[in-house]
N, C-alpha and C positions, 0 to 999 in steps of 0.2 A: 504493500499500500504506499510505500515511500515515507513511512513514519519511523521514528526512533524504534529500535528493536524492542525496548521495554514496553512501549505503547502497543506495538503490533502484537506482542505476546499476550498482553493483558486483554486487548480487544478480542483476539482469537479465542482465548480461554473463556471470556464472558459470552461470546456468541455461541460457542459450543455448549455452554451450560444453559443458555436461554432456550435453545431449540428444543431439547427434551423437556425442559421445565414447563413450557407453555404448550408444546405440541402443536396441534392443528389450530389452536387459538392465536398463534403467532403469525401475523401477516407480514411484518417487515421489521428489520432492524436497520436504522439509518444513522450513519455518522454525519454530524453537521458542524458548521463553524470552521475554525482554523485547522482542525484536524482533517476535515474534508479537503482543504486546500493544501494539505501537507506543509503547513506553515506554523506548526506549534512553537510557541516561545516558552521561556522559562516560567512565565506566570500563567500560561494557558491551561485551561481545563480541557478534558476530553469529554465531549458531549455526544450522547446518543439518544435516539428516539426509538422506542419499541411501540409499534402499532399492533393492537390486539383486537380480536373479535370480542373477547370478554376478559375481565380481570378476575381470575379465580384465586381464592385464598391459598389453596394447597400448592398451586403452581408458583405463586409469589413467594411462599415460604421456601420452596426449593431453590429459589434464586437469591435468597438473602445472603448467604455466605459468599457466593461468587461475586455479588455486587459489592459487598463490604471489602473483599480482597482487592477488586479492581479499583475501587475508590481510594483505598490506602496506597495502592501501587502507583497509580498514574492520575489521581484526581478525576476518575471517571464519574460523570454525572448522568443518570439515566432518567428520561422522561417516559412515563407510561401513558399512552393515549389510546382510547378505543377508536376503531375505524369509523364508527358512527359519529364520533365527536370531532372529526377533522374539520368539517366546514365551520362549526361553531368556534373551534379553537383558532382557525385562521382569521376569523373576523374579530374575535376578542383580543387576540395577541398578534395583530396584523404585522407589526414591525418585526417581531421575532420570526414569524413564519415567512415573511418576505425574504429575510436573511437565510432561513433554512432552505427555501426554494432555490436561492442563488448559490448556496454552498452546501451541498449534501452529497453523500455517496452511500449507496445501498450496500449493506454488508450481508443481508439475508432477505430473501423474499422478493417481492416486486416493489417498484417505486410507487409509494402512495401519493406522490405529488405529480405524477405523469400527466394527469388530465385536469388539474385544478389550479386556480390562481387566487391571489389575494385581491378582493375588491378594492378599487381605488378609494372609494368613500371610507371604507373601514381603515385603510392604511393611513389616510390623512387624519382621521379622527384619533386613531391610536398614536400616531406620531406626535401629535400635540400633547397627549397625556404622558408619553414616555419622556419627552424633553422637559416638560414641567416637573415631573417627578425627579428627573436627573438634577435639575437646578436646585430643587428643595433639598435633596440629599447631599449635594456638594456643599451647600451652605452649612448644613448640620455637621458634616465631617470636618469642615474647616474650623468651625468654632470649637469642636471637641478635640481635634487632634493637631492643630497647627503648631503646638509646642512639642509635638512628638513626631519629629520628621521621619524617624525610622518607620513609623506606621503609615505615613502619608504615601509612601511609595506604592503600597498595596491599594490604597484608595485611588491613586492615579491610574494604576493598571486596571482596576475593576471598572473605572469610569470610562475607559477608552472604548470598549465594545459597544455600549449604548450610543455613544457619540458617532462612531463609525457607522453603525447600523442606521442611525437616524439620518446621517448624510446620504447614505445609499438609498434609503426610502424617499428622501426629498428629491434626489436626482431622478429616481424612477418616476415619481409623480410628475416631474417637469418634462418627462419624455427624453431625458438625456442620461441614461444609466451609466454607471462606472463599472469597470471589470471586477471590482472588489470593494468591500466597505472601506478598507484602508485607503484605496485610491479615491474613493468618493469623498472622504474627509479631506484628503490632500487637495482635491480639485476645488472644494468649497472654500478652503482656506486661501488658496491661490487667488480665487475670485474676490475675496475680501481685501486682498492686498494690504495685510497688516503684518509686518515683520514679527511682532511679538507673538502672534498666533502661529506663525511658522516655527518659531523657537519652541512653542508648546508641543507641536507634533514631533519634533526631534527629541524632546524630553520624554514624551510618551513612549516612543520607540526604544529609548535607552532603558527605561524602567521595565518595559515588558520583555526586554532581553536579559533582565536580571541585574542590570547595573544600578548603582546608587548615585543619586544626584548630589551635587555639591551642597555644602551646608548653606541653608537659607534659600535654596532654589525651590524646594518642594512646595512651600506655601504659596510662592508666587505663581508656580505652574498651576496650582489648584484654582487660584483666583482667575487666571487667564482661561482655564477650562470653563469656568462659570461664564466669562464673557463670550466665549465661543458658543456655548449652549444658548445664550441669549440671542446671538446673531442667527443661529439656526432657527430659533423660535420665531424671530421676526420674519424670516424668509418663508417659514411654513404659514404664518398668519397671512402674508401677502398672497400666497398660493390659495389659501382658503377663501379669501375675499374675491379673487378672480373666478373661483369656481362657483 
């Protein structure tokens, strides 16, 4: 799969455990996010989706230990979704599923997204919610942790995927999609023509690669991430007014 050996082994082991655990109730196992792009970083989680016909307690119990082992080994996170819930999930969590549609790889079964799309109206509505939630959370993290720079690195790393996915959804709605969420955010920042925001992207990449920022830099980066989130929100609001 082009992933680090430890990740490939953990994924293979988990998939081989999930197949007999759920049996014929297992429709698909899908790897999504940076793992599907073969672009895992030091701070990246490994994310998979299991699409099921039904969620059976005995089957779930059989998968408890394999999931615990995979989570401990490679930070594997599993989402369990019923096949009948897919349309509702894609509308309720449109930004997340737009990202999954763009970056996924089927590990077992059929592609559950082969014939479905995220509605534009749902994507726009959810994008506004995601960016507002991001803004509120970043403010809280800054007030709580700005004197604990060693903890801010994780906050910055965790805040990057929603920003990137938000930028990708924005460009998709504007009819000018980017090849990846990372490229989408780079394009949006370039269009803003603000050197400080360009420095933020460089800092985000460093943190997600496992590097530590210079003393005093992390709080400033977090503040600039708030400014970037606000600029994204302004652009989404303009798009909503035009619609």
